[in-house]
N, C-alpha and C positions, 0 to 999 in steps of 0.2 A: 493513510500511513501513520505509523507511530512516530512521533517526533520527540527525541529525548532532550535536545539542547539546541541552542542557536547553531546553525550549520556553517561550515566554511563557504566562502564565496564560490558560486557555480563556475565562474570563469577559470577557476583553478583546474577544471577538467580539460581545458583546451590545450595546455602544454604538459605533456606527461614524460617524465624522465625517470630512469631507474634511481632507486635509493633516495627518493624525495623525503623531506620531513613529513611527518604524519599528517599535518594539516593540509599538505599538498598532494597526498596520495590519491589516486583515482577513486578508490572506494570511499575514502573520507570525503573527497570533494563531491561525490555523488550522494552524500548524506541527505541532500534535499530530496532525493528520490528513493531512499531505501531505509530500512530499519537498521540503525547503526548501534552497536553495543556501547555500554558505558566505558569500556576500556579506552575509547577515544577520549571521552571526557576526562578520565583519570590521567592520561598522558598530558593532555592540554593543561590540566591543573598543576601537575608536577613541574611542567616547564615554566609556567607562569608564576608559580609560588602562590596561587590563589586559593581561596576557600570555596568549597562547593556550596555556595549559599545564594539562592535566587532572591530576587526582590520580593517583598511581601505582597505586591500586587500581581505577582506572576500566576496566582491561582493555586489550587491544591496540587501538590506534587504528583499525586496519583494520576491525575489527568495527563501528565506528560508521557506516561508509559502506555496508557490505555488506547486501544484501537477501537474507535467508534466508526461505524459505517456512516459516511456522509449522506445527508438527505438527498433524495433525487432532485429536489428543487427547493429553493428558499421561498418560492411563491406560494400563496395560499391555494389549497386545493378547493376550488370554488366553481365546480362545473354548473351548479344550479343557476348561477347568474351569468353563464356564458363565458366565464373566464377560464380558458384552457391553458394558461401559461405553465402551470405545473405539469400537465400532461405533455406539453411540447418539450419541456426541458427533460422530463423523465424519458421520453421516447427517443429524443435526438441527442441528449447531452446539452449542458448549458451553453457552451461556447458555440456549438453548431446552431442551436435554436436562435441565437442572436442574429444569425445571418438570414433568417427566413423573411424578414421584412423587405429584403431586396428583391424578392421574386413576386411575380404575379400569381394569383390563385392557380392559373393553368400550369405554370411551371412547377409550383409546389406539388400539385397533384401528380404531374409527370414524374417528378423525382421520388415522390412517395411510392409510386408504382414500382420503380426500380428497387427501392428499399424492400418492398414486399417480396419481390422475386429473390432478393438476396437472403432474406430471412428464411424463405422456404428452401433455397439451395443449401443453406447452412444446416438445415434439419434433415428431414427425410425426402424432400423434393417431390412430395405427392400432390402439389398444387394447392395446398391449404396451409394456413398458418395456425399451428396448434398453440395451446397455452404455453407449453414448454418452449417452443420456438420464439414466441413473443417475449417470454421471460428472459431467455438467453440473449435476445437482441438488446433488451433494456440493460441488462447487466453489462453487455459488451460496450454500449455507448457510454455508460457511466465509468468505465475503466480506461477511457481514452488517454487520460493523463498518465496512467501507469504505462500503457503501451508506448507513449511518446518518450517517457523517461528511459525505457529499455532501448528504444531505437537510438536515442542519443548516446547510450553506453555501448551499443553493439559494435560499432567500428573500432572503438578503443580496445575491446577485448578480442574480437575476431581478427587477430593479426595476420593469419594466413588466408583470410577471405574465403574459407571453405563453407561458410554458412552455418558453422557451429562454433561454440566457444569451449575449448578444452580447459581443464583445470590448470594445466601448465601455462597456457596463454593468459588466463586470468591472473594467476599468481605472478607471473613475470611482469605483466603490464602494471600490476598494482604495487608490488614490492621490489621489483628490479630483479636482475639475473644474478644468481649466486651459484657457485659450485657447491655440491653436496658437502655439508658440514661447515660451510663458511657463511651461513645465513646471518645477516645483520652484524657481521664482525666489525663493520666500519661505521656503525651509527650508534648514537646514544640510545639508552632505553631498549637495548637489544632484546631483553627478556619480554618486555611488553609487546614488542613487534612479533616475537615468536608466538606469544599467546594469541595475538590477533590472527596470525597466519593459520595456526591450528584451528582456531574457531571458524575462520572463513572456509577452510577446507572441509570441516565437518558439515557446515551448512551446505556447501556445494554438493557433498555426497548425498545428503538427504534430498536436495532439489533434483539431483540427477537420478530420476526414477528408474531408468533402464540400466543404470550402473555401468555405462560405457565410458565414463569420465569425459564425456562430450555433452555440453549443454545445448539443447535446442533453444529457440527463442522463448518458448513457454517455460522451460526449465531455468533459464537465466532470470526470467521474470519471478519465478518462485524464489530464487536465490536473493534477488534484490528487494523483493516485496513479500517476505514469508508470511506476513500477517494476512495476506489475501488468499492463502491456500490452506485448505484443511489438513493436507498431509504434512504441512510445515508447522503445525500447531505445537508439537512437542519440542521442536528446536527453539521456537520463540520462548516457550516456558523455560527450557533448559538455560538459555542465554540470560533470561531475566534472573533466574535463581543464582547463576554464577555471578552476576553483577552485584546482587544484594547480600548473598550468603557469605559473609566474611569469615565466620568461624567454621565453615565447610561441614555443617552438620546435616545438610540437606533441607533446611527450612529457613524461612525468613522470620527472624525475631522482630519484635516491634522496634527495638533500638536500631537494628540493621535497616529496617524500612525508613526510619527517621534519618539515619546517618546518610542515606543516599540523597537526601534533599537539603540537609541543614547541618552546618558545623558551627557550634557555638564558640564565640570568642571567650577567653578567660573572664569569668565573673559576669558574663552576660546572662540575663534572664531569658528563658525560652519564650519566644513570642507566642501570641494567642493562636496564630494560624498553625503553628507546629502542634500545639496542644489539640487543636481541632483534628489534625491528621492522626494523632494518637487515638482519638475517639473514632475516627473513620476506620482505622485498622481494627479496633476492638469490635465495633458494632456491625461493620459491613464487609471487611476483608476476611477476617478470621471466622469463617462460616461454622466450623465445629467448636469454636470457643476454647481451643486448647492453648491460646496465647502465641501461636505461630502460624505461618502459612506454609502448607505443603504444596506440591506441584499442582494439584487439582485446584487449590484455592488461588494460586498465582495465575493459573490459566483463566479462571473465572473472573479475575480482576483485570488482567491485561487484554484478554480476548473475550469479553462478555458476550453472552447469548444475545442475539439481535434478531429483530423481525426481518424476514426476507422481503425487503422493500420492492425489488424488481418483480417478485411474484405477486405482491399485493397490487401493484400498478398494472401488471399484465392481466390479472383477473378483472380489474376495473375496465380496462380498455376492451377486453373481450366481451364483458357483460353489456357494455354500452353499444357495441358494434355488431354483435351476433344476432342479426335480425331474424334468422330462421331457427335460432336456439338449438343448434346442433353441436355446440361446444367447440367449434372451430371457426376460423375466419376465412372467407374467400377474399380474393383480391377486390372483387366488386364491393363486398361489405366494408372493407377498410377504406376504399376510395369514396364510398358513400358517406363515410363519417370522417372525411379527411381533415376537417377543421379541428377535430379533437386531437388528431395525431400530429399535424403540422400546421394547421391554420393557414394564414396567409404569410407565413414566415419562410425564411430561406434555409437551405441546407448546403453544406459543402460536400454532400455525398456524390455530386457529379464528379468531383475530384476523387473521392474515396473509391468510386467504382472503377477508376482507371489506374489506380495505384496498386502495386503488388504488395500485399501485406501477409504476413504469417499470422492471420487473425482468425476470428470466428468464421 
């Protein structure tokens, strides 16, 4: 996820009432789980009378907006020495992989067999695990934290418990119930709230791919985590441009880029890290060297091209396990190389297989 600023406390999500202060609104409180626009930061700063100035050791500002895919594992990929920890965490997810040590090898293999069946059922159900099915599984396990965050939000927004979240439900749960034309008449900073409401509605409409104004779990996930979905790329870029483009010319000038991270005190000399950011803008952000960032350059910055890590790992596991070299894996081939997939570690997929998920 992209993280813009220290987030409100997650416990604020637990009590939701209409017309809460911005810091306590559900969408703001869910900032730990979602890509939140800088309008939130703006309002917080207006209320606190503070300067938007991070500490010098906070690192380059640009990294705060950039979405980098997390590595599949922090372990060293060292199969040559019999260390399969990287493969275990890539295949199962880090938290699940930690539980493997609780199982015997026999139980690990039995659960791996159930995972193989699930991978095949999620694909074409032909009795084999293809490269695409293996890649999809790895991507699925790596996104467990996202699914968990959406599950935590679901009951807040699905107020009528019909299994979908309508725009009206989400709006009312987030901003409170207002009569038409009376929106935010009773709160401070009403115009900022209106801008946030408009922005959230626009993002919801893009996430709502079938246009029925009702979000499925997948569509709500796209709303809360737009950086994870290719069809949401343009809305991420548009929101970033709106945050930074103060003169509304459709571009991000270097001074707008700097102003988003640093506000100088009167007579204060610009620190070295800010000067370094100017160089980053000139040398790496401004690809066509015209002195400003257009939408394409903003997209390249905040959503940079990345290697398809699940595909790389899927190719590796297939290559190491495909004994007959037919380009696909049988259940027997996977179980024959079970130590690379799960080793002697445990999984909670015994629980996962009995739970009802709107998942892969």
